[in-house]
C-alpha positions as CSV (number, residue, x, y, z in Angstrom):
1,M,79.2,134.2,96.2
2,P,76.7,133.4,93.5
3,A,73.3,132.3,94.7
4,I,73.5,129.1,92.8
5,L,76.5,128.0,94.8
6,L,74.8,128.7,98.0
7,A,71.8,126.7,96.8
8,A,74.1,123.9,95.7
9,C,75.0,123.2,99.3
10,A,71.4,122.2,99.9
11,L,70.8,120.4,96.6
12,P,70.8,116.6,96.6
13,P,73.7,115.2,94.6
14,P,72.8,114.4,91.0
15,A,72.0,110.8,90.3
16,P,74.4,108.7,88.2
17,G,73.3,108.8,84.6
18,T,72.0,112.4,84.8
19,A,72.8,114.4,81.7
20,E,75.3,117.3,82.2
21,A,72.8,119.8,80.8
22,E,70.2,118.8,83.4
23,M,72.7,118.7,86.2
24,R,74.0,122.2,85.3
25,R,70.4,123.6,85.3
26,Q,70.3,122.7,89.0
27,W,73.9,123.2,90.1
28,G,74.9,126.1,87.7
29,A,78.4,126.7,86.5
30,P,81.2,124.9,88.3
31,T,84.0,126.8,90.1
32,D,86.6,124.7,88.1
33,T,86.8,121.8,85.7
34,H,89.4,119.1,85.8
35,A,90.2,116.6,83.1
36,L,90.1,112.9,84.0
37,P,92.4,110.3,82.6
38,D,89.6,108.4,80.8
39,G,88.4,111.4,78.8
40,G,85.8,112.4,81.4
41,R,85.7,115.6,83.4
42,R,85.4,116.4,87.1
43,L,83.3,119.5,87.9
44,E,84.3,121.3,91.1
45,Y,81.7,123.2,93.1
46,A,83.7,124.9,95.9
47,T,82.2,127.1,98.5
48,G,85.5,128.4,99.9
49,P,87.3,130.1,101.3
50,Y,85.0,130.0,104.3
51,G,82.6,127.4,103.0
52,R,82.9,123.9,104.4
53,S,82.0,121.8,101.4
54,T,83.4,121.1,97.9
55,W,81.4,118.8,95.7
56,M,83.1,117.0,92.8
57,I,80.8,115.7,90.1
58,D,82.4,113.3,87.7
59,L,81.1,113.1,84.1
60,G,82.0,110.4,81.7
61,P,83.0,111.0,78.1
62,D,79.3,110.7,77.3
63,A,78.6,113.9,79.5
64,R,76.6,111.9,82.0
65,V,77.1,112.0,85.8
66,R,79.1,109.0,87.0
67,M,79.4,110.0,90.6
68,A,79.1,113.0,92.9
69,Q,80.6,113.5,96.3
70,Q,81.5,116.0,98.9
71,V,85.3,115.7,99.1
72,L,86.2,117.9,102.1
73,T,86.5,115.1,104.7
74,P,89.3,113.9,106.9
75,E,88.9,110.4,105.5
76,R,89.4,111.6,101.9
77,L,92.4,113.7,102.8
78,F,94.1,111.0,104.8
79,A,93.5,108.4,101.9
80,L,95.6,110.5,99.5
81,P,99.0,108.9,98.8
82,A,101.9,111.1,100.0
83,G,104.4,111.7,97.3
84,A,102.2,110.5,94.4
85,L,100.3,113.8,93.8
86,D,101.4,117.1,92.4
87,R,99.5,120.4,92.9
88,A,97.2,119.8,90.0
89,A,96.3,116.3,91.1
90,L,95.6,117.5,94.7
91,R,93.3,120.2,93.3
92,R,91.5,117.6,91.3
93,E,91.0,115.5,94.5
94,L,90.0,118.2,97.0
95,G,89.4,121.4,95.0
96,R,90.7,124.9,95.5
97,P,92.1,125.4,99.0
98,G,90.5,128.1,101.3
99,E,94.0,129.4,102.1
100,V,97.6,128.8,101.0
101,R,100.6,129.6,103.2
102,G,104.2,129.4,102.3
103,V,106.6,127.5,104.6
104,H,110.3,127.7,105.2
105,G,112.2,125.9,102.5
106,G,109.9,126.8,99.6
107,G,107.0,124.5,100.3
108,E,103.4,125.4,101.0
109,T,100.6,124.3,103.2
110,W,97.1,124.3,101.8
111,Y,94.0,124.6,104.1
112,W,90.3,123.8,103.7
113,R,87.5,124.3,106.2
114,Y,85.2,121.3,106.4
115,E,82.0,120.2,108.0
116,T,82.7,119.7,111.7
117,H,81.4,120.9,115.0
118,D,84.9,121.7,116.1
119,C,87.0,124.7,114.9
120,L,89.4,122.7,112.7
121,W,90.6,122.7,109.2
122,L,92.2,120.2,106.9
123,A,95.9,120.8,106.0
124,A,98.0,119.4,103.2
125,S,101.8,119.9,103.0
126,I,103.3,120.5,99.6
127,S,107.1,120.2,99.1
128,A,109.2,122.8,97.3
129,E,109.1,120.4,94.4
130,G,105.3,120.7,94.3
131,R,104.4,117.2,95.7
132,F,101.8,116.4,98.3
133,T,103.8,115.1,101.3
134,G,101.3,114.7,104.1
135,A,98.1,115.7,105.8
136,A,96.9,117.0,109.2
137,I,93.9,118.4,111.0
138,L,94.7,121.6,112.7
139,P,92.9,124.3,114.7
140,D,91.4,126.9,112.4
141,P,93.1,130.3,113.3
142,A,89.9,132.1,112.4
143,C,88.5,130.8,115.7
144,D,91.2,132.6,117.6
145,A,89.7,135.9,116.6
146,R,88.0,137.6,119.5
147,S,84.3,137.8,119.1
148,D,83.4,139.8,122.2
149,G,84.0,143.2,120.6
150,F,87.1,144.0,122.8
151,D,90.6,144.3,121.5
């Protein structure tokens, strides 16, 4: 992982009105860029697949920061409207998932680790038609791995 992304985890969010060039000097290149309906852009700073934060920094058409927020939270996931988002819209809201698994019937489940003291991850169900259908918080299977050195 580039050092700038590791540092971005500890950076304060850029203030509204900050010019894009100044923000990028501190945060570096985003992991993805998403178009916003009003002509602005959303810059994604993901730390996955094992990272627990994804920052979204919205820029207006004037290339100035409008808002910045860490989006990997249960509150954000459960606020998303089931049936209204396709894969691209879900990516724009939560960023790239840490893991994607296919499910019976042609759908998928997307998973993100998030900041919690418990061993949990966020899960989003995607239908075979590519629509977000629901959310859950589930145990992270990475925690099931034995850490005592015995098989």
